[in-house]
C-alpha positions in Angstrom: 31.6 -63.0 45.8 30.7 -59.3 45.9 28.3 -57.2 43.9 29.2 -56.0 40.3 32.9 -55.2 40.1 32.8 -52.9 37.1 36.3 -51.6 37.1 39.7 -53.2 36.8 41.3 -54.8 39.8 44.9 -54.0 40.8 47.4 -56.7 41.9 50.3 -55.6 44.0 52.7 -57.8 46.1 50.4 -60.8 46.0 47.3 -58.8 46.9 44.2 -57.9 44.8 42.4 -54.6 45.3 39.0 -54.0 43.6 36.1 -51.8 44.2 32.4 -52.8 43.8 28.8 -51.7 43.9 28.4 -52.9 47.4 30.1 -49.7 48.7 33.4 -51.4 49.6 37.0 -51.8 48.5 37.7 -55.5 48.6 41.2 -56.8 49.3 41.9 -60.4 48.4 44.8 -62.9 48.5 46.0 -63.3 44.9 47.0 -67.0 45.4 43.7 -68.1 46.9 41.1 -65.5 46.3 40.3 -65.4 50.0 39.2 -62.0 51.5 41.9 -60.3 53.5 40.1 -57.2 54.5 37.7 -54.5 53.2 37.3 -50.8 53.4 33.7 -49.5 53.5 32.5 -46.3 51.9 29.0 -44.7 51.6 28.5 -45.2 47.8 29.5 -47.5 45.0 33.2 -47.6 43.8 33.5 -47.1 40.1 37.1 -45.9 40.2 39.9 -48.4 39.7 42.3 -48.4 42.6 45.8 -47.1 42.4 48.4 -48.5 44.8 51.6 -46.6 45.5 54.1 -46.6 48.4 51.8 -48.6 50.7 48.7 -46.5 50.0 45.6 -47.4 47.9 43.9 -44.4 46.2 40.4 -44.4 44.7 37.2 -42.3 44.4 33.6 -43.2 45.0 30.1 -42.2 43.7 29.7 -39.8 46.6 32.6 -37.7 45.3 35.0 -38.7 48.1 38.6 -39.5 47.2 40.2 -41.9 49.6 43.8 -42.7 50.5 43.9 -45.9 52.6 46.9 -47.3 54.3 47.4 -50.9 53.2 49.0 -51.9 56.5 46.4 -50.4 59.0 43.4 -50.7 56.6 42.4 -47.2 57.8 42.0 -44.0 55.9 45.2 -42.0 55.8 43.1 -39.0 54.5 40.0 -38.3 52.4 39.2 -35.4 50.1 35.6 -34.3 49.0 34.8 -33.2 45.5 31.4 -32.0 44.2 30.8 -34.8 41.8 31.1 -38.6 41.6 34.6 -39.9 40.9 35.0 -42.5 38.1 38.4 -41.4 37.0 41.3 -43.4 38.4 44.3 -41.7 39.9 47.9 -41.3 38.8 50.8 -40.5 41.2 54.1 -38.8 40.7 56.5 -36.6 42.6 54.5 -36.7 45.8 51.3 -35.8 44.0 48.1 -37.7 43.1 46.0 -36.5 40.2 42.4 -37.6 39.2 39.3 -36.2 37.7 35.7 -35.7 39.0 32.3 -35.3 37.5 32.3 -31.8 38.9 34.4 -30.9 35.8 37.7 -30.4 37.7 41.0 -32.2 37.5 42.5 -32.3 41.0 46.1 -32.6 42.2 46.6 -33.4 45.9 49.5 -34.0 48.2 50.0 -37.7 48.9 51.2 -36.8 52.4 48.0 -35.2 53.8 45.5 -34.9 50.9 45.8 -31.1 50.8 44.8 -29.4 47.5 47.8 -28.4 45.5 45.8 -27.2 42.5 42.6 -27.9 40.5 41.8 -27.2 36.9 38.3 -26.6 35.6 37.4 -28.2 32.3 34.2 -27.6 30.4 32.6 -31.0 31.4 32.8 -34.1 33.5 36.1 -35.9 33.7 35.5 -39.6 33.3 38.9 -40.9 32.1 42.1 -41.1 34.1 44.8 -38.5 33.7 48.2 -39.6 32.4 51.4 -38.1 33.5 54.5 -37.7 31.3 57.4 -35.3 31.2 56.0 -33.2 33.9 52.7 -32.8 32.1 49.2 -34.1 33.0 47.3 -35.3 29.9 43.5 -35.9 30.2 40.6 -36.3 27.8 37.4 -34.6 28.9 33.7 -34.5 28.3 34.2 -31.0 27.1 35.5 -32.4 23.8 39.1 -31.4 24.5 42.4 -33.1 25.3 44.0 -31.0 28.0 47.7 -30.7 28.7 48.4 -29.3 32.1 51.6 -28.6 34.1 52.0 -31.1 37.0 53.7 -28.4 39.0 50.9 -25.9 39.2 48.0 -27.0 37.0 48.4 -24.3 34.4 47.1 -25.3 31.0 49.9 -25.7 28.4 47.6 -26.4 25.5 44.4 -28.1 24.5 43.4 -30.1 21.4 39.9 -30.4 20.1 38.7 -34.0 19.8 35.5 -33.0 18.0 33.3 -34.9 20.6 33.0 -35.9 24.2 35.4 -38.6 25.5 34.8 -40.9 28.4 38.1 -42.9 27.8 41.5 -42.6 29.3 44.1 -41.5 26.8 46.8 -44.0 25.9 50.1 -42.1 25.8 53.3 -43.1 24.1 56.0 -40.5 23.9 54.5 -37.5 22.1 51.5 -39.5 20.9 48.0 -39.9 22.4 45.3 -42.3 21.3 41.7 -41.9 22.4 38.2 -42.7 21.3 35.1 -40.5 21.5 31.3 -40.6 21.7 31.3 -39.2 18.2 32.2 -42.6 16.8 35.9 -41.6 16.1 39.2 -42.9 17.2 42.0 -40.3 17.2 45.8 -40.2 17.0 47.1 -37.0 18.5 50.5 -35.4 18.9 50.1 -33.7 22.3 53.4 -31.9 22.1 52.5 -30.3 18.7 48.9 -29.9 19.7 47.4 -31.4 16.6 45.3 -34.4 15.5 47.5 -36.7 13.3 44.7 -39.0 12.1 41.1 -39.9 12.6 39.3 -43.1 12.0 35.5 -43.4 11.7 33.8 -46.5 10.4 31.5 -45.3 7.5 29.1 -48.2 8.1 29.0 -48.6 11.9 28.4 -45.4 13.9 28.9 -46.4 17.6 30.6 -44.6 20.5 34.0 -45.7 21.7 34.2 -45.8 25.5 37.1 -48.3 25.7 40.6 -47.0 26.5 43.2 -48.1 24.0 46.2 -50.4 24.5 49.6 -50.2 22.8 51.1 -53.2 21.0 54.4 -52.7 19.1 53.4 -50.5 16.2 49.7 -51.0 16.7 47.0 -49.5 18.9 44.1 -51.7 19.9 40.7 -50.5 21.1 37.1 -51.8 21.6 33.8 -50.2 20.5 30.1 -50.4 21.2 29.7 -51.9 17.8 31.0 -55.2 19.3 34.4 -55.0 17.7 37.9 -55.0 18.9 40.1 -53.1 16.3 43.8 -52.7 15.7 45.2 -49.6 13.9 48.7 -48.6 12.7 49.9 -46.1 15.2 51.6 -43.8 12.7 48.9 -43.7 10.0 45.7 -44.8 11.7 45.1 -47.4 8.9 42.9 -50.3 10.2 44.8 -53.6 10.5 42.0 -56.0 11.7 38.7 -56.2 13.5 37.6 -59.0 15.8 33.9 -59.4 16.3 32.2 -60.4 19.6 28.5 -60.8 20.4 28.3 -57.8 22.7 29.4 -54.2 23.0 33.0 -53.6 24.2 33.2 -50.9 26.9 36.1 -52.6 28.6 39.7 -51.8 27.7 42.1 -54.4 26.2 45.3 -55.5 27.9 48.3 -56.6 25.8 50.6 -59.3 27.1 53.2 -60.7 24.7 51.5 -61.6 21.4 48.0 -61.5 22.7 45.3 -58.9 23.6 42.8 -59.8 26.3 39.4 -58.2 26.2 36.0 -58.6 28.0 32.7 -58.2 26.2 29.1 -57.6 27.2 28.5 -61.1 25.7 30.0 -62.4 28.9 33.2 -63.8 27.3 36.8 -63.0 28.1 38.7 -63.3 24.8 42.4 -63.8 24.0 43.2 -62.4 20.5 46.4 -62.7 18.5 47.6 -59.1 18.0 49.2 -59.9 14.7 46.2 -61.4 13.0 43.2 -60.5 15.0 42.2 -64.1 15.3 40.7 -65.7 18.5 43.2 -67.8 20.5 40.7 -68.8 23.2 37.7 -67.5 25.1 36.4 -68.0 28.7 32.7 -67.7 29.3 31.8 -66.0 32.6 28.0 -66.0 32.3 27.5 -62.2 32.6 28.6 -59.0 30.8 32.1 -57.8 31.4 32.8 -54.1 31.7 36.1 -54.3 33.5 39.5 -54.8 32.1 41.8 -57.6 33.2 44.6 -57.2 35.7 47.6 -59.3 34.9 49.9 -61.0 37.5 51.7 -64.3 37.9 50.6 -65.6 34.6 46.9 -65.0 35.5 44.1 -62.6 34.5 42.0 -61.2 37.3 38.7 -59.8 36.1 35.2 -59.1 37.4 31.8 -59.3 35.7 28.2 -58.1 36.2 26.9 -61.2 38.1 
């Protein structure tokens, strides 16, 4: 047991990686849950780890971004930013990209951590950047969705979201789905640079911090109004709403015909994605802010106890 894992774990090759508030990255055996090793840092880890090519990447509340060799358990390199790092990293073509609360999106070399480029937004970067077709797509706290070139960080375009976003954008082909603090959930064509549709509940004005999940022709997202909602991806029309007893800041995960979501009411729910009906729930006894990792027919998730 370790203190308050608030972010999703990652399961790779039978090993679980998860950061926590006790200033450590914990590495566990997936089959048994036994601790294998840990990597200590100076501040809490609120960034979900990314594992690629034998290296685990994550940031911490001190603003340090770490690349740790999974074989030696030692830092391959570190990089210091000027703000805490909550954004998780994405890797492609020998590059690792992430955001910081210092308002920059960073792109580093995976080999030595050298800075390849950085792009300044107008506010903190909380969500994780996505990478598609040589572009970096990131929603920011400056109320814009930014589309940047992976090669050099030059901004291709930006789309106004009308409010701050703390979520990671869900990306499918030319479409992006993201929620905002302004109570809205948006469908955006990032290639055309325009908002396709906007949903705002007229009766329940609550921020959306949850990142969305894609399921067939639907997009599913949680809200601070205690609801998990599904929308038609093309039109934004609501399909169903599943009500919990606590706010939903966690992000859903879709596996087959079910969406799995944690709530501040302490329950992990399995919901049928066609009907929005509860299939089962598991009570953990404390609020859940993390999203589940899925591996080997199991869900791995932390809570606030």
